[in-house]
N, CA, C and O atoms as a printed pandas DataFrame, in Angstrom:
     atom_number atom_name residue_name chain_id  residue_number  x_coord  y_coord  z_coord
0              1         N          MET        A               1  -20.674   70.054   73.900
1              2        CA          MET        A               1  -19.797   69.528   72.476
2              3         C          MET        A               1  -20.611   68.580   71.355
3              4         O          MET        A               1  -20.663   67.356   71.479
4              5         N          ASP        A               2  -21.025   69.058   70.621
5              6        CA          ASP        A               2  -21.941   68.418   69.234
6              7         C          ASP        A               2  -20.846   67.469   68.666
7              8         O          ASP        A               2  -19.737   67.757   68.216
8              9         N          PRO        A               3  -21.391   66.381   68.795
9             10        CA          PRO        A               3  -20.514   64.803   67.939
10            11         C          PRO        A               3  -20.313   65.336   67.182
11            12         O          PRO        A               3  -21.058   66.245   66.819
12            13         N          ASN        A               4  -18.685   64.877   66.295
13            14        CA          ASN        A               4  -18.239   65.083   65.001
14            15         C          ASN        A               4  -18.945   64.089   63.994
15            16         O          ASN        A               4  -18.842   62.863   64.014
16            17         N          PRO        A               5  -19.760   64.936   63.015
17            18        CA          PRO        A               5  -20.630   63.256   61.778
18            19         C          PRO        A               5  -19.388   62.570   61.378
19            20         O          PRO        A               5  -19.540   61.401   61.021
20            21         N          ASN        A               6  -18.261   63.021   61.364
21            22        CA          ASN        A               6  -17.122   62.598   60.365
22            23         C          ASN        A               6  -16.274   61.264   61.571
23            24         O          ASN        A               6  -15.454   60.375   61.340
24            25         N          ASP        A               7  -16.804   61.604   62.535
25            26        CA          ASP        A               7  -15.805   60.880   63.872
26            27         C          ASP        A               7  -16.303   59.018   63.268
27            28         O          ASP        A               7  -17.349   58.924   62.626
28            29         N          SER        A               8  -15.801   58.230   63.438
29            30        CA          SER        A               8  -16.052   56.896   62.874
30            31         C          SER        A               8  -16.674   55.945   64.275
31            32         O          SER        A               8  -17.593   55.126   64.304
32            33         N          ASN        A               9  -15.832   56.397   65.288
33            34        CA          ASN        A               9  -16.523   56.138   66.559
34            35         C          ASN        A               9  -18.098   56.680   67.024
35            36         O          ASN        A               9  -18.759   56.184   67.937
36            37         N          ASN        A              10  -18.456   57.668   66.273
37            38        CA          ASN        A              10  -19.584   58.284   66.818
38            39         C          ASN        A              10  -20.673   57.318   66.030
39            40         O          ASN        A              10  -20.667   57.014   64.837
40            41         N          PRO        A              11  -21.811   56.844   67.281
41            42        CA          PRO        A              11  -22.928   55.387   66.650
42            43         C          PRO        A              11  -23.933   56.438   65.757
43            44         O          PRO        A              11  -24.625   55.800   64.964
44            45         N          ASP        A              12  -24.151   57.839   65.715
45            46        CA          ASP        A              12  -24.679   58.671   64.574
46            47         C          ASP        A              12  -24.210   58.486   63.401
47            48         O          ASP        A              12  -25.007   58.491   62.463
48            49         N          THR        A              13  -22.606   58.248   63.120
49            50        CA          THR        A              13  -22.153   58.116   61.498
50            51         C          THR        A              13  -22.514   56.991   60.787
51            52         O          THR        A              13  -22.079   55.875   61.070
52            53         N          GLU        A              14  -23.404   57.246   59.734
53            54        CA          GLU        A              14  -23.153   56.351   58.742
54            55         C          GLU        A              14  -22.348   55.721   58.057
55            56         O          GLU        A              14  -21.198   56.132   58.217
56            57         N          VAL        A              15  -22.445   54.901   57.363
57            58        CA          VAL        A              15  -21.415   54.673   56.309
58            59         C          VAL        A              15  -21.794   53.825   55.274
59            60         O          VAL        A              15  -22.005   52.632   55.492
60            61         N          ALA        A              16  -21.925   54.439   53.904
61            62        CA          ALA        A              16  -22.434   53.705   52.787
62            63         C          ALA        A              16  -21.488   53.093   52.222
63            64         O          ALA        A              16  -20.364   53.475   51.896
64            65         N          ARG        A              17  -22.318   51.527   52.063
65            66        CA          ARG        A              17  -21.482   50.580   51.675
66            67         C          ARG        A              17  -21.887   49.938   50.243
67            68         O          ARG        A              17  -22.972   49.357   50.216
68            69         N          VAL        A              18  -21.141   49.981   49.075
69            70        CA          VAL        A              18  -21.895   49.428   48.075
70            71         C          VAL        A              18  -21.507   48.130   47.803
71            72         O          VAL        A              18  -20.353   47.781   48.050
72            73         N          SER        A              19  -22.475   47.214   47.231
73            74        CA          SER        A              19  -22.413   46.353   47.120
74            75         C          SER        A              19  -22.073   45.406   45.819
75            76         O          SER        A              19  -23.060   44.949   45.244
76            77         N          VAL        A              20  -21.225   45.182   45.477
77            78        CA          VAL        A              20  -20.390   44.536   43.819
78            79         C          VAL        A              20  -21.163   43.367   43.812
79            80         O          VAL        A              20  -21.544   42.974   44.915
80            81         N          LYS        A              21  -21.476   42.728   42.832
81            82        CA          LYS        A              21  -21.304   41.372   42.054
82            83         C          LYS        A              21  -20.845   41.299   40.908
83            84         O          LYS        A              21  -21.495   41.539   39.891
84            85         N          LEU        A              22  -19.316   40.856   40.958
85            86        CA          LEU        A              22  -18.724   40.497   39.445
86            87         C          LEU        A              22  -19.153   39.504   38.791
87            88         O          LEU        A              22  -19.554   38.468   39.323
88            89         N          PRO        A              23  -19.124   39.663   37.876
89            90        CA          PRO        A              23  -19.494   38.471   36.355
90            91         C          PRO        A              23  -18.425   37.423   36.701
91            92         O          PRO        A              23  -17.434   37.735   37.359
92            93         N          PRO        A              24  -18.632   36.204   36.261
93            94        CA          PRO        A              24  -17.454   35.017   36.493
94            95         C          PRO        A              24  -16.234   35.789   35.566
95            96         O          PRO        A              24  -16.308   36.783   34.844
96            97         N          VAL        A              25  -15.164   34.961   35.877
97            98        CA          VAL        A              25  -13.834   35.735   34.786
98            99         C          VAL        A              25  -14.288   35.178   32.736
99           100         O          VAL        A              25  -15.149   34.579   32.093
100          101         N          TRP        A              26  -13.519   35.615   32.626
101          102        CA          TRP        A              26  -13.855   35.256   31.289
102          103         C          TRP        A              26  -12.851   34.577   30.625
103          104         O          TRP        A              26  -12.173   35.499   30.173
104          105         N          ARG        A              27  -12.419   33.717   30.341
105          106        CA          ARG        A              27  -11.026   33.317   30.419
106          107         C          ARG        A              27  -10.586   33.578   28.957
107          108         O          ARG        A              27   -9.399   33.788   28.706
108          109         N          LYS        A              28  -11.633   33.567   27.894
109          110        CA          LYS        A              28  -10.844   33.348   26.487
110          111         C          LYS        A              28  -10.690   35.046   26.169
111          112         O          LYS        A              28  -10.158   35.426   25.125
112          113         N          ASN        A              29  -11.259   36.080   27.267
113          114        CA          ASN        A              29  -10.675   37.332   26.986
114          115         C          ASN        A              29  -11.058   38.199   28.592
115          116         O          ASN        A              29  -12.025   38.754   29.114
116          117         N          ILE        A              30   -9.902   37.944   28.854
117          118        CA          ILE        A              30   -9.816   38.132   30.180
118          119         C          ILE        A              30   -9.296   39.969   29.916
119          120         O          ILE        A              30   -9.355   40.760   30.857
120          121         N          ASN        A              31   -9.090   40.152   29.316
121          122        CA          ASN        A              31   -8.918   41.767   29.200
122          123         C          ASN        A              31  -10.081   42.554   29.085
123          124         O          ASN        A              31  -10.174   43.588   29.746
124          125         N          THR        A              32  -11.217   42.092   28.123
125          126        CA          THR        A              32  -12.673   42.733   27.990
126          127         C          THR        A              32  -13.423   42.227   29.331
127          128         O          THR        A              32  -14.468   42.854   29.508
128          129         N          TRP        A              33  -13.131   41.155   30.419
129          130        CA          TRP        A              33  -13.353   41.168   31.417
130          131         C          TRP        A              33  -12.898   42.032   32.609
131          132         O          TRP        A              33  -13.568   42.352   33.591
132          133         N          PHE        A              34  -11.782   42.303   32.357
133          134        CA          PHE        A              34  -11.030   43.552   32.813
134          135         C          PHE        A              34  -11.970   44.957   32.698
135          136         O          PHE        A              34  -12.281   45.627   33.683
136          137         N          ILE        A              35  -12.304   45.226   31.509
137          138        CA          ILE        A              35  -12.916   46.585   31.339
138          139         C          ILE        A              35  -14.616   46.830   31.546
139          140         O          ILE        A              35  -15.292   47.837   31.756
140          141         N          GLN        A              36  -14.904   45.523   31.393
141          142        CA          GLN        A              36  -16.294   45.689   32.246
142          143         C          GLN        A              36  -16.260   45.982   34.020
143          144         O          GLN        A              36  -16.933   46.823   34.616
144          145         N          ILE        A              37  -15.138   44.886   34.697
145          146        CA          ILE        A              37  -15.466   45.106   36.066
146          147         C          ILE        A              37  -15.031   46.228   36.593
147          148         O          ILE        A              37  -15.226   46.559   37.762
148          149         N          ASP        A              38  -14.119   47.186   35.348
149          150        CA          ASP        A              38  -13.525   48.195   35.777
150          151         C          ASP        A              38  -14.413   49.238   35.931
151          152         O          ASP        A              38  -14.141   50.072   36.795
152          153         N          ALA        A              39  -15.481   49.379   35.234
153          154        CA          ALA        A              39  -16.381   50.325   34.879
154          155         C          ALA        A              39  -17.528   49.788   35.825
155          156         O          ALA        A              39  -18.368   50.686   35.856
156          157         N          ILE        A              40  -17.841   48.991   36.417
157          158        CA          ILE        A              40  -18.074   48.547   37.392
158          159         C          ILE        A              40  -18.194   49.047   39.143
159          160         O          ILE        A              40  -19.128   49.185   39.932
160          161         N          PHE        A              41  -16.600   49.226   39.212
161          162        CA          PHE        A              41  -15.935   49.743   40.118
162          163         C          PHE        A              41  -16.188   51.154   40.213
163          164         O          PHE        A              41  -16.653   51.796   41.155
164          165         N          ARG        A              42  -15.728   51.599   38.852
165          166        CA          ARG        A              42  -16.062   53.406   38.664
166          167         C          ARG        A              42  -17.365   53.806   39.059
167          168         O          ARG        A              42  -17.506   54.720   39.872
168          169         N          LYS        A              43  -18.813   52.908   38.312
169          170        CA          LYS        A              43  -20.092   53.303   38.756
170          171         C          LYS        A              43  -20.182   53.137   40.273
171          172         O          LYS        A              43  -20.863   54.013   40.807
172          173         N          SER        A              44  -19.657   52.222   41.095
173          174        CA          SER        A              44  -19.752   52.067   42.214
174          175         C          SER        A              44  -18.818   53.196   43.021
175          176         O          SER        A              44  -18.962   53.330   44.236
176          177         N          ASN        A              45  -17.983   53.889   42.376
177          178        CA          ASN        A              45  -16.933   54.683   43.288
178          179         C          ASN        A              45  -15.938   53.900   44.050
179          180         O          ASN        A              45  -15.103   54.346   44.837
180          181         N          ILE        A              46  -16.101   52.915   43.775
181          182        CA          ILE        A              46  -14.625   51.915   44.228
182          183         C          ILE        A              46  -13.440   52.493   43.790
183          184         O          ILE        A              46  -13.425   52.873   42.619
184          185         N          LYS        A              47  -12.165   52.687   44.658
185          186        CA          LYS        A              47  -11.139   53.614   44.187
186          187         C          LYS        A              47   -9.953   52.285   44.714
187          188         O          LYS        A              47   -9.137   51.622   44.075
188          189         N          SER        A              48  -10.310   52.309   46.049
189          190        CA          SER        A              48   -9.168   51.648   46.999
190          191         C          SER        A              48   -8.782   49.990   45.907
191          192         O          SER        A              48   -9.520   49.221   45.291
192          193         N          GLU        A              49   -7.208   50.048   46.136
193          194        CA          GLU        A              49   -6.839   48.819   45.367
194          195         C          GLU        A              49   -7.296   47.541   45.706
195          196         O          GLU        A              49   -7.580   46.577   44.995
196          197         N          SER        A              50   -7.328   47.784   47.530
197          198        CA          SER        A              50   -7.487   46.914   48.339
198          199         C          SER        A              50   -8.915   46.491   48.354
199          200         O          SER        A              50   -8.943   45.306   48.685
200          201         N          THR        A              51  -10.066   46.936   48.146
201          202        CA          THR        A              51  -11.367   46.640   47.590
202          203         C          THR        A              51  -11.417   46.120   46.506
203          204         O          THR        A              51  -11.760   44.939   46.461
204          205         N          LYS        A              52  -11.082   46.849   45.249
205          206        CA          LYS        A              52  -11.123   46.444   43.839
206          207         C          LYS        A              52  -10.328   44.734   44.270
207          208         O          LYS        A              52  -10.891   43.726   43.842
208          209         N          TYR        A              53   -9.262   44.620   44.968
209          210        CA          TYR        A              53   -8.713   43.179   44.988
210          211         C          TYR        A              53   -9.686   42.126   45.587
211          212         O          TYR        A              53  -10.128   41.084   45.101
212          213         N          ASP        A              54   -9.860   42.649   46.650
213          214        CA          ASP        A              54  -11.122   41.838   47.609
214          215         C          ASP        A              54  -12.532   41.254   46.386
215          216         O          ASP        A              54  -13.148   40.232   46.082
216          217         N          TYR        A              55  -12.459   42.490   46.087
217          218        CA          TYR        A              55  -13.964   41.680   45.039
218          219         C          TYR        A              55  -13.136   40.645   44.020
219          220         O          TYR        A              55  -13.125   39.443   44.283
220          221         N          VAL        A              56  -12.485   41.137   42.912
221          222        CA          VAL        A              56  -11.558   40.215   42.291
222          223         C          VAL        A              56  -11.167   38.862   42.761
223          224         O          VAL        A              56  -11.101   38.031   41.855
224          225         N          VAL        A              57  -10.881   38.421   43.998
225          226        CA          VAL        A              57  -10.641   37.241   44.598
226          227         C          VAL        A              57  -11.741   36.688   44.910
227          228         O          VAL        A              57  -11.858   35.483   44.685
228          229         N          ALA        A              58  -12.758   37.377   45.470
229          230        CA          ALA        A              58  -14.101   36.797   45.682
230          231         C          ALA        A              58  -14.974   36.593   44.669
231          232         O          ALA        A              58  -16.112   36.245   44.983
232          233         N          ALA        A              59  -14.645   36.757   43.281
233          234        CA          ALA        A              59  -15.292   36.456   41.863
234          235         C          ALA        A              59  -14.286   35.453   41.393
235          236         O          ALA        A              59  -14.611   35.231   40.227
236          237         N          LEU        A              60  -13.228   34.724   41.687
237          238        CA          LEU        A              60  -12.440   34.020   41.124
238          239         C          LEU        A              60  -13.010   32.220   41.625
239          240         O          LEU        A              60  -13.101   31.748   42.758
240          241         N          ASP        A              61  -13.306   31.569   40.276
241          242        CA          ASP        A              61  -13.609   30.468   40.609
242          243         C          ASP        A              61  -12.425   29.275   41.093
243          244         O          ASP        A              61  -11.314   29.541   40.633
244          245         N          PRO        A              62  -12.467   28.093   41.884
245          246        CA          PRO        A              62  -11.599   27.346   42.704
246          247         C          PRO        A              62  -10.469   27.633   41.955
247          248         O          PRO        A              62   -9.477   28.183   42.433
248          249         N          ASP        A              63  -10.587   27.251   40.702
249          250        CA          ASP        A              63   -9.544   26.552   39.438
250          251         C          ASP        A              63   -8.448   27.746   39.196
251          252         O          ASP        A              63   -7.236   27.541   39.254
252          253         N          ILE        A              64   -9.105   29.168   38.887
253          254        CA          ILE        A              64   -8.582   29.952   38.943
254          255         C          ILE        A              64   -7.534   30.811   39.865
255          256         O          ILE        A              64   -6.447   31.273   39.518
256          257         N          ALA        A              65   -8.148   30.887   41.082
257          258        CA          ALA        A              65   -7.820   31.208   42.616
258          259         C          ALA        A              65   -6.268   30.386   42.520
259          260         O          ALA        A              65   -5.077   30.692   42.576
260          261         N          ASP        A              66   -6.940   29.403   42.374
261          262        CA          ASP        A              66   -5.272   27.852   42.511
262          263         C          ASP        A              66   -4.455   28.710   41.834
263          264         O          ASP        A              66   -3.760   29.451   42.529
264          265         N          MET        A              67   -4.345   28.814   40.326
265          266        CA          MET        A              67   -3.780   29.244   39.551
266          267         C          MET        A              67   -2.734   30.523   40.253
267          268         O          MET        A              67   -1.508   30.423   40.311
268          269         N          VAL        A              68   -3.396   31.510   40.667
269          270        CA          VAL        A              68   -2.860   32.929   41.064
270          271         C          VAL        A              68   -2.773   32.804   42.792
271          272         O          VAL        A              68   -2.798   33.747   43.583
272          273         N          SER        A              69   -2.707   31.923   42.984
273          274        CA          SER        A              69   -2.482   31.481   44.418
274          275         C          SER        A              69   -1.312   32.816   45.120
275          276         O          SER        A              69   -1.431   33.565   46.089
276          277         N          ASP        A              70   -0.369   32.661   44.237
277          278        CA          ASP        A              70    1.046   33.184   44.710
278          279         C          ASP        A              70    0.546   34.817   44.939
279          280         O          ASP        A              70    1.024   35.237   45.993
280          281         N          CYS        A              71   -0.096   35.608   44.394
281          282        CA          CYS        A              71   -0.580   36.140   44.408
282          283         C          CYS        A              71   -1.999   36.871   45.488
283          284         O          CYS        A              71   -2.320   38.056   45.577
284          285         N          SER        A              72   -2.612   35.670   46.186
285          286        CA          SER        A              72   -3.601   35.766   46.924
286          287         C          SER        A              72   -2.757   35.333   48.079
287          288         O          SER        A              72   -3.175   36.046   48.991
288          289         N          ILE        A              73   -1.805   34.571   48.571
289          290        CA          ILE        A              73   -0.954   34.160   49.703
290          291         C          ILE        A              73   -0.390   35.324   49.969
291          292         O          ILE        A              73   -0.788   35.874   50.996
292          293         N          ASN        A              74    0.455   35.885   49.318
293          294        CA          ASN        A              74    0.949   36.854   49.786
294          295         C          ASN        A              74    0.656   38.187   49.262
295          296         O          ASN        A              74    1.612   38.756   48.735
296          297         N          PRO        A              75   -0.887   39.040   49.308
297          298        CA          PRO        A              75   -0.797   40.193   48.012
298          299         C          PRO        A              75   -0.002   41.390   48.141
299          300         O          PRO        A              75    0.090   41.750   49.314
300          301         N          SER        A              76    0.530   42.034   47.409
301          302        CA          SER        A              76    1.301   43.391   47.403
302          303         C          SER        A              76    0.256   44.307   48.459
303          304         O          SER        A              76   -0.924   44.612   48.288
304          305         N          GLN        A              77    1.220   44.626   49.659
305          306        CA          GLN        A              77    0.570   45.944   50.473
306          307         C          GLN        A              77   -0.226   47.238   49.902
307          308         O          GLN        A              77   -1.223   47.848   50.287
308          309         N          THR        A              78    0.885   47.412   48.546
309          310        CA          THR        A              78    0.674   49.084   47.971
310          311         C          THR        A              78   -0.571   48.839   46.815
311          312         O          THR        A              78   -1.369   49.761   46.649
312          313         N          VAL        A              79   -0.705   47.686   46.090
313          314        CA          VAL        A              79   -0.927   47.819   44.632
314          315         C          VAL        A              79   -1.411   46.132   44.488
315          316         O          VAL        A              79   -1.029   45.429   43.553
316          317         N          PRO        A              80   -2.147   45.737   45.385
317          318        CA          PRO        A              80   -3.038   44.147   45.322
318          319         C          PRO        A              80   -3.774   43.999   44.109
319          320         O          PRO        A              80   -3.816   42.950   43.467
320          321         N          TYR        A              81   -4.328   45.012   43.813
321          322        CA          TYR        A              81   -5.627   44.766   42.306
322          323         C          TYR        A              81   -4.788   44.674   41.282
323          324         O          TYR        A              81   -4.976   43.749   40.492
324          325         N          THR        A              82   -3.261   45.947   40.970
325          326        CA          THR        A              82   -2.754   45.880   39.828
326          327         C          THR        A              82   -2.130   44.592   39.557
327          328         O          THR        A              82   -2.209   43.962   38.502
328          329         N          GLU        A              83   -1.384   44.204   40.812
329          330        CA          GLU        A              83   -0.748   42.766   40.838
330          331         C          GLU        A              83   -1.227   41.821   40.696
331          332         O          GLU        A              83   -0.554   40.881   40.274
332          333         N          LEU        A              84   -2.764   41.638   41.023
333          334        CA          LEU        A              84   -3.288   40.323   40.599
334          335         C          LEU        A              84   -4.011   40.641   39.131
335          336         O          LEU        A              84   -4.227   39.726   38.336
336          337         N          ARG        A              85   -4.329   41.890   38.875
337          338        CA          ARG        A              85   -4.614   41.854   36.897
338          339         C          ARG        A              85   -3.634   41.402   36.358
339          340         O          ARG        A              85   -3.850   40.420   35.648
340          341         N          THR        A              86   -2.186   41.898   36.457
341          342        CA          THR        A              86   -1.149   41.613   35.698
342          343         C          THR        A              86   -1.543   39.937   35.735
343          344         O          THR        A              86   -2.091   39.393   34.776
344          345         N          ARG        A              87   -1.286   39.430   36.615
345          346        CA          ARG        A              87   -1.222   37.839   36.543
346          347         C          ARG        A              87   -2.462   37.070   36.030
347          348         O          ARG        A              87   -2.459   35.896   35.658
348          349         N          LEU        A              88   -3.240   37.685   36.056
349          350        CA          LEU        A              88   -4.683   37.047   35.502
350          351         C          LEU        A              88   -4.566   37.203   33.922
351          352         O          LEU        A              88   -4.862   36.325   33.111
352          353         N          VAL        A              89   -4.122   38.375   33.649
353          354        CA          VAL        A              89   -3.660   38.775   32.382
354          355         C          VAL        A              89   -2.822   38.100   31.819
355          356         O          VAL        A              89   -3.226   37.675   30.737
356          357         N          ALA        A              90   -1.623   37.755   32.130
357          358        CA          ALA        A              90   -0.662   36.937   31.710
358          359         C          ALA        A              90   -1.002   35.600   31.469
359          360         O          ALA        A              90   -0.816   34.951   30.439
360          361         N          GLU        A              91   -1.723   35.117   32.939
361          362        CA          GLU        A              91   -2.374   33.621   32.562
362          363         C          GLU        A              91   -2.635   33.149   31.429
363          364         O          GLU        A              91   -2.191   32.189   30.800
364          365         N          PHE        A              92   -4.038   34.559   31.061
365          366        CA          PHE        A              92   -5.076   33.949   30.054
366          367         C          PHE        A              92   -5.038   34.753   28.986
367          368         O          PHE        A              92   -6.006   34.889   28.239
368          369         N          SER        A              93   -3.536   35.553   28.773
369          370        CA          SER        A              93   -3.745   35.902   27.294
370          371         C          SER        A              93   -3.048   35.203   26.365
371          372         O          SER        A              93   -2.075   34.570   26.774
372          373         N          GLU        A              94   -3.351   35.163   25.056
373          374        CA          GLU        A              94   -2.720   34.263   24.210
374          375         C          GLU        A              94   -1.351   34.937   24.383
375          376         O          GLU        A              94   -1.231   36.060   24.874
376          377         N          SER        A              95   -0.130   34.042   23.868
377          378        CA          SER        A              95    1.062   34.096   23.670
378          379         C          SER        A              95    0.954   34.738   21.718
379          380         O          SER        A              95    0.008   34.537   20.956
380          381         N          ASP        A              96    2.169   35.450   21.426
381          382        CA          ASP        A              96    2.347   36.116   20.273
382          383         C          ASP        A              96    2.554   34.917   19.193
383          384         O          ASP        A              96    2.245   34.946   18.002
384          385         N          GLY        A              97    3.097   33.962   19.846
385          386        CA          GLY        A              97    3.814   32.795   18.880
386          387         C          GLY        A              97    1.993   32.161   18.917
387          388         O          GLY        A              97    1.787   31.896   17.732
388          389         N          SER        A              98    0.945   31.897   19.552
389          390        CA          SER        A              98    0.170   30.989   19.704
390          391         C          SER        A              98   -1.075   31.765   18.785
391          392         O          SER        A              98   -1.873   31.288   17.978
392          393         N          ARG        A              99   -0.890   33.058   19.236
393          394        CA          ARG        A              99   -1.694   33.563   17.506
394          395         C          ARG        A              99   -1.536   33.617   16.290
395          396         O          ARG        A              99   -2.278   33.492   15.315
396          397         N          ILE        A             100   -0.284   33.857   16.478
397          398        CA          ILE        A             100    0.318   33.434   14.911
398          399         C          ILE        A             100    0.375   32.288   14.248
399          400         O          ILE        A             100    0.492   31.987   13.060
400          401         N          LYS        A             101    0.273   31.727   15.211
401          402        CA          LYS        A             101    0.053   29.624   15.053
402          403         C          LYS        A             101   -1.377   29.740   14.590
403          404         O          LYS        A             101   -1.706   29.242   13.513
404          405         N          LYS        A             102   -2.192   30.342   15.314
405          406        CA          LYS        A             102   -3.371   30.078   15.069
406          407         C          LYS        A             102   -3.890   30.850   13.205
407          408         O          LYS        A             102   -4.264   30.336   12.151
408          409         N          LEU        A             103   -3.729   31.707   13.484
409          410        CA          LEU        A             103   -3.684   32.719   12.193
410          411         C          LEU        A             103   -2.931   32.080   10.677
411          412         O          LEU        A             103   -3.256   32.168    9.493
412          413         N          LEU        A             104   -1.863   31.463   11.347
413          414        CA          LEU        A             104   -1.686   30.798    9.970
414          415         C          LEU        A             104   -2.330   29.035    9.460
415          416         O          LEU        A             104   -2.389   28.517    8.345
416          417         N          THR        A             105   -2.682   28.569   10.668
417          418        CA          THR        A             105   -3.510   27.477   10.791
418          419         C          THR        A             105   -5.019   27.424    9.918
419          420         O          THR        A             105   -5.570   26.616    9.170
420          421         N          ASP        A             106   -5.391   29.050   10.595
421          422        CA          ASP        A             106   -6.750   29.078    9.693
422          423         C          ASP        A             106   -6.791   29.547    8.570
423          424         O          ASP        A             106   -7.802   29.329    7.903
424          425         N          ARG        A             107   -5.643   30.384    7.975
425          426        CA          ARG        A             107   -5.344   31.157    6.756
426          427         C          ARG        A             107   -5.451   29.695    5.932
427          428         O          ARG        A             107   -6.364   29.526    5.124
428          429         N          PHE        A             108   -4.699   28.911    6.130
429          430        CA          PHE        A             108   -4.286   27.342    5.632
430          431         C          PHE        A             108   -5.246   26.867    5.414
431          432         O          PHE        A             108   -5.470   26.597    4.234
432          433         N          LEU        A             109   -6.138   26.579    6.307
433          434        CA          LEU        A             109   -7.505   25.823    6.437
434          435         C          LEU        A             109   -8.202   26.320    5.209
435          436         O          LEU        A             109   -8.216   25.544    4.253
436          437         N          ILE        A             110   -8.882   27.682    5.052
437          438        CA          ILE        A             110   -9.655   28.275    4.370
438          439         C          ILE        A             110   -8.893   28.346    3.077
439          440         O          ILE        A             110   -9.738   28.531    2.202
440          441         N          ALA        A             111   -7.710   28.287    2.552
441          442        CA          ALA        A             111   -7.420   28.089    1.400
442          443         C          ALA        A             111   -7.892   26.943    0.918
443          444         O          ALA        A             111   -7.665   26.624   -0.249
């Protein structure tokens, strides 16, 4: 009987692994950072929520990891990447009130 090449217990089975290095988190534009890392994940054919989650957690500096520790201490069993992404976007996105205040301040400083 020939060994099954798809059998993970088969010593002849090769597993292709892709190593990905994500850029540091862009605190000032978290949405653009996620656009970039999603492109990296697509190019590397990474589709698993848990794999994406692991890469993002590994890319977080200690201060940011501490901010979102609620997502990393007890990650979602089904969508850990999506949950962490949502939490990071909420943490770093400017609120509507903050954007309006900045717009008004900038406008009056120019005039």
